[in-house]
C-alpha positions in Angstrom: 77.9 95.8 91.3 80.4 97.2 93.7 82.8 99.9 92.2 85.9 99.0 94.2 88.4 99.0 91.3 90.5 102.2 90.9 91.1 102.6 87.2 94.0 105.0 86.9 96.4 106.1 84.2 99.4 108.4 84.7 101.7 110.7 82.7 104.8 112.6 83.6 104.0 116.2 82.7 106.9 118.0 84.4 107.8 120.0 81.2 104.3 121.0 80.3 102.3 121.1 83.5 101.8 124.9 83.6 100.2 124.9 80.2 98.0 121.9 81.1 97.0 123.4 84.4 96.1 126.7 82.9 93.9 125.0 80.3 92.2 122.9 82.9 91.3 126.0 85.0 89.6 127.4 81.9 87.7 124.3 80.8 87.0 122.2 83.9 85.7 122.7 87.5 88.4 122.4 90.2 87.2 120.3 93.1 90.1 120.9 95.5 93.7 121.9 96.0 95.3 119.6 98.5 98.5 119.1 100.5 99.1 115.5 101.6 101.6 113.8 103.9 101.8 110.0 103.4 103.6 107.1 105.0 103.5 104.3 102.3 104.0 100.6 103.1 104.8 98.4 100.1 104.8 94.6 100.1 103.5 91.4 98.6 101.0 88.7 99.3 100.6 85.3 97.8 98.3 86.8 95.1 100.3 89.9 94.3 101.4 93.3 95.5 99.7 95.4 98.2 100.4 98.8 99.7 99.0 100.5 102.8 99.1 104.3 103.1 98.6 106.2 106.3 98.0 109.7 105.1 96.6 113.1 106.0 95.2 115.5 103.4 94.3 119.0 104.3 93.8 117.9 107.9 91.8 114.8 107.1 93.5 111.5 108.0 92.8 108.1 106.5 94.1 104.7 105.7 94.1 103.6 102.1 94.7 99.9 101.2 95.4 99.1 97.5 95.8 95.6 96.1 97.3 94.9 92.7 100.6 95.5 90.9 101.7 99.1 91.4 102.2 99.8 87.7 98.8 98.4 86.6 95.8 100.6 85.7 93.2 98.7 87.8 93.6 98.0 91.5 91.2 97.2 94.3 91.1 100.1 96.8 89.5 100.6 100.2 89.8 103.8 102.2 88.9 104.3 105.8 89.0 107.7 107.6 90.7 107.9 111.0 91.3 110.6 113.6 94.5 112.5 112.8 95.6 112.1 116.4 95.9 108.4 115.6 98.2 108.9 112.6 101.5 108.0 114.3 100.0 105.0 116.2 98.8 103.6 112.9 102.2 104.1 111.4 103.7 102.2 114.3 101.2 99.4 113.9 101.8 98.8 110.2 105.5 99.1 110.8 105.2 95.8 112.8 104.3 93.9 109.6 107.8 94.3 108.2 106.8 95.6 104.7 109.6 95.5 102.2 109.6 99.2 101.5 108.3 102.1 103.6 108.5 105.7 102.2 107.4 109.1 103.4 106.0 111.4 100.7 104.6 114.9 100.4 102.4 116.0 97.5 100.5 119.1 96.4 97.6 118.2 94.1 95.1 120.0 91.9 91.9 117.9 91.4 89.5 118.6 88.6 86.0 117.2 87.9 86.2 115.8 84.3 82.6 114.7 84.3 81.1 111.1 84.3 82.8 110.5 87.8 86.3 111.0 86.3 88.8 112.9 88.4 91.9 114.4 86.8 94.7 115.4 89.1 97.9 117.3 88.7 100.3 116.2 91.3 103.4 118.2 92.3 106.3 116.7 94.2 109.0 119.3 94.3 110.4 119.6 90.8 108.4 116.6 89.5 104.8 116.9 88.2 102.7 114.1 87.0 99.1 113.6 85.9 96.6 111.1 87.2 93.3 110.4 85.5 91.1 108.0 87.5 87.6 106.6 87.9 86.2 104.0 90.3 84.7 101.1 88.3 83.9 97.4 88.4 86.0 94.6 87.2 83.6 94.0 84.3 83.9 97.6 83.1 87.6 98.0 83.8 88.9 97.8 80.2 86.1 100.0 78.8 86.9 102.6 81.5 90.6 102.5 80.8 89.9 103.3 77.1 87.8 106.3 78.1 90.7 107.6 80.3 93.2 107.1 77.5 91.0 109.1 75.1 91.1 112.0 77.7 94.9 111.8 77.9 95.2 111.8 74.1 92.9 114.9 73.9 95.2 116.6 76.5 98.2 115.8 74.3 100.1 113.8 77.1 102.0 110.6 76.8 100.8 108.1 79.4 103.0 105.7 81.2 102.7 102.6 79.1 104.4 99.8 81.2 106.2 98.7 84.3 109.5 100.3 83.2 107.9 103.8 82.6 106.3 103.6 86.0 109.5 102.4 87.7 111.4 105.4 86.1 108.9 107.8 87.6 109.0 106.1 91.0 112.8 106.3 91.0 112.8 110.0 90.2 110.4 110.6 93.1 112.5 108.5 95.4 115.7 110.3 94.4 114.3 113.8 94.6 111.2 113.9 96.8 110.5 110.9 99.0 112.6 109.4 101.8 112.9 105.9 103.2 111.3 105.3 106.6 113.3 102.9 108.8 111.2 103.2 111.9 114.1 104.7 113.8 113.7 107.3 116.5 115.3 109.8 114.1 112.7 109.0 111.4 109.8 109.3 113.8 111.1 112.6 115.0 111.3 113.8 111.4 107.8 112.5 110.7 106.4 114.2 113.7 107.9 117.5 112.6 106.3 117.2 109.2 103.0 116.3 110.9 103.2 119.3 113.1 103.8 121.5 110.1 100.8 120.1 108.3 98.6 120.5 111.3 99.6 124.1 111.7 98.5 124.7 108.1 95.2 122.8 108.6 94.2 123.3 112.2 91.0 121.7 113.7 88.0 123.9 113.0 86.3 123.1 116.3 
């Protein structure tokens, strides 16, 4: 059965992230440390919420489409790689769909292999740090997978985001401190191109 459901739980660890990060370095294998620039389009369909993300991570560009309510632990996810030279053109294309909210975000992430195909990530967004524990699964295994992730969070001593209000509070903090609204204006495209240039200078093509 196709594993196209991203089972993910989250926790705000701004106060304790240094301790948690130090312990993870000691006990788990780090997969990667990434810097990501994303343009995120949020909207709704007749069957629920959807978001499209045009993003570039350590020089690798891709489009990620996620279907399902933002605060839930299980959403359908499909990712397709693109050439980073196409980044702005895809942003322009998805801007034509008039999504309700469009935001630009920058993140620095530490990704750890937790075993059993589980990835644990510590995500830094300026002064805010949050934890994501995720595993790709099937709809039939979703609840069982969520329970496994919750046990990991409990062992780490972190308090996961329980409901829509908790998730909304985190998103509001990110919007107020880190992310910015993208209105598709010439000024916004100029700002986005500057960020993209900065990113490309840090991660130039290896050819």
